[in-house]
N, C-alpha and C positions, 0 to 999 in steps of 0.2 A: 813446186813441191820439193822439199828436202827430206831425205830418208837417212836414218841412222840405224844401222844394224848392229846387233850384239849377240854373243852366245857361242861363237865358234870356239874350237879348241881341239885337243887331242883326246881320243877316247879309244878304248879297246873294242874289238869286235864283240858285238852282242850288247854293247852299252847304249846309253841314251844321251842325247843333247837336246836343248831347247834353244831355238833361235828366236829373236824378237826384232822387230823393225818398227820404229816410230816415225810417223809422217808429220811434217809441219809445213806451213805455208798455205797454199790454196787447196786446203783439204776438203772443202765443201764440194768439190767437183770429182772426188775420187770415185771411180766406178769399179775397178778390179784391183785387188792386191794379190801379190803372189811371190813365190820363190823360184829362182832358177839356179842352176849350178853349171860350173864350167871347169873342165880339166885342161891343163895346158896343151895347146895344139889341137883342141877339139872345139866344136861349137858349143854355145851356151844352150842348155836344154831346160825346158820347163820341168819343175818338180811338182808344184801344186799351185792352184789359184783359187781365189774365193771372191765372189762378187758381193755387191752391196745387198743382194737378195739371198746371200748365203748359198748360192750355187757353187759347188766345189768340184774341182777337177784334179785328179792325180795322174802323174806319169805311172805307167805300168810297173816299173822297177821298185816303186816305193809304196804301192798300194798295200794296205794292211799293216804297214810299219810306221808310216809318217802320218801326222795329223795337222792340218792347217786350221787356224782359227783367227778371228779378228775381234778386237774390242773397239767398237766404233766410238765409244766415249773417250778412249785414249788414243784413237787414230793409230792403232798398233796392230800389226799382224804377227802371228806366231807360227813357228813350225816345230812341232814336237816330233823328234826323230828317235825311234826305238829300234831295237834289234839291228843296230848299225853294222854294216859290212864294209870291208876294205874298199869295195868298189863305190861306196858312197863318198869317198874322199874327193873333195873338190872345193873350189871357192863358191860359196853360196851368195847369191845376189837377191836382194829384195827388189821388187818391182811394183810400181803403181801405174795404173792407167787412169787418166782423168778424162772426163767427157764434159764438154761445154757445147751444147747443141749437137752439131754433126762433127765437131772437132775432137779428135782423140789424141792425147799426148802421152808419151811413155817416159817414165822416170826410173832411174836406177840408183840403188844404194851403193856404198863403197865396196861391198863384198866382205865376207868373213870366211876365213879358212876353217874347214872341218877336215880333220885327219883321223882316219880310223885304222888302227894298227891291228895286225892279225896275230 
């Protein structure tokens, strides 16, 4: 599976951005799609995930501000980010988990930088 993420950039606090990530390759086995973020020197943290059954999970810091969605026809996952805060500044990574039987594999996109200025 190959992942291509788009949509990062510079935005003022209170603003909005929309990230998108398109998957290609062995997309028939995709189980979960999601977004993670990482600040230099810190671990990569989950932001939001969505399963093929549309079960959604958000990290507490983004609940009520971010919305994850997926377009199965386009094999694309989106992250709508509203009311952005400076602490949302990070490199955002698209993630896909594929499942083939009992085998789960993790794939990562190249990362897109989101910078929120105060």
